[in-house]
N, C-alpha and C positions, 0 to 999 in steps of 0.2 A: 122419732126421730126422720125429718127430714132432710133429700136430695140438695142440692146448691137449686136444682131441674125444679124440683118442688117447690121449692121460696122461693126462687124467682114467678114461677107462675103461677104460685097466692099470689105475689104483689101484682103484679100485671092485673090478675084477674078484678082483686081486690082492685086498683086505682080508674081499673077502668067503669067502672060501675060509679064511683066517684064523679069521675069526668066528664058520667051522661050527667049527674046529677045536678053538678058546679055550674055546667054549658043551660041545661034548665034557668036555674037557682037563679043565675046574673041577668037573664030575658027578665024575671020577675023580680028583680028586690033592687036595680039601676034605674025602671020606671018611677019606684015609687021613691026612690033616692034623690031623682032628676040629676043623674046621672048618664053622661049621653052614652046610651047604647050603640058602639060599635061589633059587629061580630067577629069582622076581621080581627079587631084587635085585642075582643074575646078570646076566640081560639088562640091567638098566639100564649097571652097569660095564661088560658088554662095548658095547655102544651105543657109552659114550661117550668109550673108549680106539679105536675103531671109527670116528668121525671123526674124530678124532685120527690117526689111524694115515690115511685117506685126505688126509688137510691136510696131514699131511707127505709122503706117496709122491708126492702131485701136484705141493708147491712142489719136493720137491728132482727128479722129473724133468724140472722146466721150470728152472731152475738149472743141471743138464746140458745139456740142449738146445740154453739158449741161450748159454754158455759153447761151446760145442764147432761154435758157425754159422763 
């Protein structure tokens, strides 16, 4: 069973990897879809979604850890 700190660190690592993948993907997919590629907006959107993802991953992990006691 993971501690709360381990759950949080796993969430941070997982989402950090996803953040990098998303930033690169946006620069690839936006031109293909003819969407304006604005780095500032991309960072704001990705940061917002990253924070949500960290919270989601952490809460789900804690839920299953508690359930499996």
